C-alpha positions as CSV (number, residue, x, y, z in Angstrom):
1,M,-65.9,19.4,-1.1
2,R,-62.7,20.3,-3.0
3,G,-59.3,20.4,-1.4
4,R,-56.7,23.1,-1.8
5,E,-53.2,23.9,-0.3
6,Q,-52.1,27.2,1.0
7,V,-48.9,28.4,2.7
8,A,-48.4,30.9,5.5
9,A,-45.4,32.8,6.7
10,V,-45.4,33.0,10.5
11,C,-43.0,36.0,10.7
12,Y,-41.3,36.9,13.9
13,R,-38.6,39.0,15.5
14,M,-36.9,39.3,18.8
15,Q,-37.3,42.6,20.6
16,A,-35.6,43.0,24.0
17,R,-35.5,39.2,24.3
18,K,-39.2,38.9,23.6
19,I,-40.9,37.4,20.6
20,E,-43.1,39.5,18.4
21,F,-45.2,38.2,15.5
22,L,-46.0,40.2,12.3
23,L,-49.6,40.0,11.2
24,V,-51.3,41.6,8.2
25,Q,-55.0,42.5,7.6
26,T,-57.2,40.9,5.1
27,R,-59.3,42.9,2.7
28,G,-62.1,42.4,5.2
29,G,-60.0,43.8,8.1
30,R,-59.3,40.6,10.0
31,W,-55.7,39.9,11.2
32,T,-53.9,36.9,9.7
33,F,-50.4,35.6,8.8
34,P,-49.2,36.5,5.3
35,K,-50.6,33.6,3.3
36,G,-51.7,32.5,-0.1
37,S,-51.9,29.6,-2.5
38,A,-49.0,27.2,-3.0
39,E,-47.4,28.3,-6.3
40,P,-46.6,25.8,-9.1
41,G,-42.8,25.5,-9.5
42,L,-42.1,26.8,-6.0
43,T,-41.5,24.9,-2.8
44,H,-44.0,25.7,0.0
45,A,-41.2,27.6,1.8
46,Q,-40.5,29.7,-1.3
47,A,-44.2,30.4,-1.8
48,A,-44.6,31.4,1.8
49,A,-41.5,33.7,1.4
50,L,-43.1,35.3,-1.6
51,E,-46.4,35.9,0.3
52,A,-44.5,37.5,3.2
53,F,-42.6,39.8,0.8
54,E,-45.7,40.8,-1.2
55,E,-48.1,41.3,1.7
56,A,-45.8,42.6,4.4
57,G,-42.5,43.6,2.7
58,V,-40.6,41.0,4.7
59,H,-37.0,40.2,4.0
60,G,-35.9,37.3,6.2
61,R,-34.8,33.8,6.9
62,M,-37.5,31.2,6.1
63,E,-37.4,27.6,7.3
64,E,-37.8,25.1,4.5
65,A,-39.8,22.6,6.6
66,S,-43.3,23.5,7.7
67,F,-43.5,23.5,11.5
68,A,-47.3,23.4,11.7
69,R,-50.4,22.7,9.5
70,Y,-53.9,23.8,10.0
71,A,-57.2,23.3,8.2
72,R,-59.8,25.8,7.3
73,R,-63.1,25.7,5.5
74,K,-64.0,28.5,3.1
75,R,-67.0,29.1,0.9
76,A,-66.1,29.6,-2.7
77,G,-68.0,32.3,-4.4
78,G,-69.7,33.6,-1.3
79,R,-72.6,32.1,0.6
80,G,-74.0,29.9,-2.1
81,G,-70.7,28.4,-3.1
82,D,-69.3,25.0,-2.4
83,A,-67.2,24.5,0.7
84,I,-63.5,24.3,0.1
85,A,-61.2,22.5,2.5
86,L,-58.0,24.5,2.8
87,V,-54.8,22.9,4.3
88,V,-52.4,25.6,5.3
89,H,-48.7,24.8,5.7
90,A,-47.1,27.2,8.2
91,H,-43.4,28.1,7.8
92,L,-41.4,30.1,10.3
93,C,-39.7,33.2,9.1
94,E,-37.2,35.3,11.1
95,V,-37.6,38.8,9.9
96,L,-34.3,40.6,9.1
97,W,-35.9,43.8,7.9
98,L,-39.1,45.2,6.4
99,G,-39.5,46.9,3.1
100,T,-42.6,48.4,1.5
101,P,-45.3,45.8,0.9
102,Q,-46.4,45.3,-2.7
103,E,-50.0,44.9,-1.7
104,A,-51.7,48.0,-0.3
105,N,-53.8,48.2,2.8
106,R,-52.3,45.2,4.5
107,N,-51.1,47.2,7.6
108,P,-48.3,44.9,8.7
109,S,-48.1,45.2,12.5
110,W,-46.1,43.6,15.3
111,F,-47.8,41.9,18.3
112,S,-46.7,39.9,21.4
113,P,-47.7,36.2,21.2
114,E,-50.8,36.8,23.5
115,K,-52.0,39.8,21.6
116,A,-51.4,38.0,18.2
117,K,-53.6,35.1,19.4
118,R,-56.3,37.6,20.4
119,K,-56.1,39.4,17.1
120,L,-56.2,36.1,15.2
121,R,-59.3,35.0,17.1
122,E,-61.3,38.2,16.5
123,E,-64.2,37.8,14.1
124,R,-63.5,34.1,13.6
125,K,-66.0,31.4,14.4
126,G,-65.3,27.9,15.8
127,M,-62.0,26.2,15.2
128,D,-60.4,28.8,12.9
129,G,-59.4,31.1,15.8
130,T,-58.3,28.1,17.9
131,E,-56.2,26.8,15.1
132,F,-54.5,30.2,14.7
133,A,-53.7,30.3,18.4
134,R,-52.3,26.8,18.3
135,V,-49.9,27.9,15.5
136,V,-48.7,30.8,17.5
137,D,-48.1,28.5,20.5
138,R,-46.1,26.0,18.4
139,A,-44.1,28.9,16.8
140,V,-43.1,30.2,20.2
141,I,-41.9,26.7,21.2
142,R,-40.0,26.3,17.9
143,I,-38.4,29.7,18.2
144,Q,-37.3,29.0,21.7
145,Q,-35.6,25.7,20.5
146,T,-33.7,27.4,17.7
147,P,-30.1,28.3,18.6
148,K,-29.3,32.0,18.6
149,R,-27.5,33.4,15.6
150,A,-24.6,35.7,16.4
151,P,-24.6,39.1,14.9
152,V,-21.6,39.9,12.7
153,T,-20.1,43.4,12.3
154,I,-19.1,44.3,8.7
155,D,-17.6,47.8,8.0
156,G,-18.9,49.0,11.4
157,L,-22.5,48.0,10.6
158,Q,-24.4,45.4,12.5
159,K,-25.4,42.6,10.2
160,V,-27.0,39.2,10.8
161,R,-24.9,36.1,10.0
162,L,-26.6,34.6,6.9
163,T,-25.0,31.2,7.4
164,A,-27.3,29.9,10.2
165,E,-26.5,27.2,12.6
166,Q,-28.5,24.0,12.4
167,P,-31.3,23.5,14.9
168,R,-30.7,21.1,17.7
169,R,-32.3,18.3,15.6
170,R,-29.9,17.7,12.8
171,S,-32.1,17.7,9.8
172,T,-31.6,19.2,6.4
173,A,-35.3,20.0,6.3
174,N,-34.8,22.9,8.8
175,R,-32.0,24.7,7.0
176,P,-33.1,28.3,6.5
177,L,-34.2,29.6,3.1
178,L,-32.8,33.1,2.6
179,V,-35.2,35.5,1.0
180,A,-34.1,38.4,-1.3
181,R,-37.0,40.2,-2.8
182,K,-39.0,38.0,-5.2
183,S,-36.5,35.1,-5.6
184,S,-35.4,32.8,-2.9
185,T,-32.2,30.7,-2.6
186,T,-31.5,27.8,-0.4
187,R,-28.4,27.7,1.9
């Protein structure tokens, strides 16, 4: 069994004081978080931000520290291939706005936490669906613990303050990573 690391962007927004999660469809039609391989030369947070941008057109605020990890097993090369152990590092991303995804047919869609868990469990066997549901539950807890960011008005337009407050736990690992198109910068 070979090991491999992946990253996932667990993208969310607040609508009428309720959390919604952004999921994308795989080529096979299953719902998932935007995710992909950890890229050489990028931090896991930067790689997750890139996946969110490419697969869902996300522009947002990515946390540098992973808030959850989950494991998956995948067959390489189809049925006869070796089993690959995938460890996925999940990063929370507050979506500020959506652009056009670079990858076609991903169908980025918003779901309540309960509906997101149902969609993530569909057509998955065993622990994979349970692991996805656990990630959603942990994301909800993390989002609820994050202090609210005050909107700022600039030239009459509503903008989001890009200098985020620190989470209750004072840790430099949770400072947001701001995403602007393909490149990411740390604040």
